[in-house]
C-alpha positions in Angstrom: 13.9 -4.6 -52.8 11.0 -5.5 -55.2 11.8 -9.2 -55.1 12.1 -9.1 -51.3 8.7 -7.5 -50.9 7.1 -10.0 -53.3 8.8 -12.9 -51.6 8.0 -11.9 -48.0 4.6 -10.3 -48.4 3.3 -11.1 -51.9 3.0 -7.5 -53.0 5.3 -5.2 -55.0 6.8 -2.1 -53.5 4.7 0.2 -55.7 1.5 -1.4 -54.4 2.8 -1.2 -50.9 3.7 2.5 -51.4 0.3 3.5 -52.8 -2.2 1.3 -51.0 -2.7 2.2 -47.4 -4.5 -1.0 -46.5 -1.8 -3.2 -48.0 0.9 -1.2 -46.2 -0.9 -1.6 -42.9 -1.2 -5.4 -43.5 2.5 -5.6 -44.3 3.5 -3.6 -41.2 1.2 -5.7 -39.0 2.9 -8.9 -40.3 6.3 -7.4 -39.7 5.3 -6.5 -36.2 4.0 -10.0 -35.5 7.2 -11.5 -36.9 9.3 -9.2 -34.8 7.5 -10.1 -31.6 7.7 -13.8 -32.4 11.4 -13.6 -33.1 11.9 -11.7 -29.9 10.1 -14.4 -27.9 12.3 -17.1 -29.6 15.5 -15.2 -28.7 14.3 -14.7 -25.1 13.4 -18.4 -24.7 16.8 -19.5 -26.2 18.7 -17.0 -23.9 16.8 -18.4 -20.9 17.7 -21.9 -21.8 21.3 -21.0 -22.2 21.4 -19.3 -18.9 19.8 -22.3 -17.2 22.3 -24.7 -18.7 25.3 -22.7 -17.5 24.1 -22.7 -13.9 
């Protein structure tokens, strides 16, 4: 988990756990990545539906 946090967000889990500002930045990044991936999936699904018609 430590390596994943460092690789994805550039901070260790202990820093994430103890520093509220860092935690909020990480969670904001996660939310933005989730929204972007949801848009990509929706776009891809729409394209597949249009091709099958």
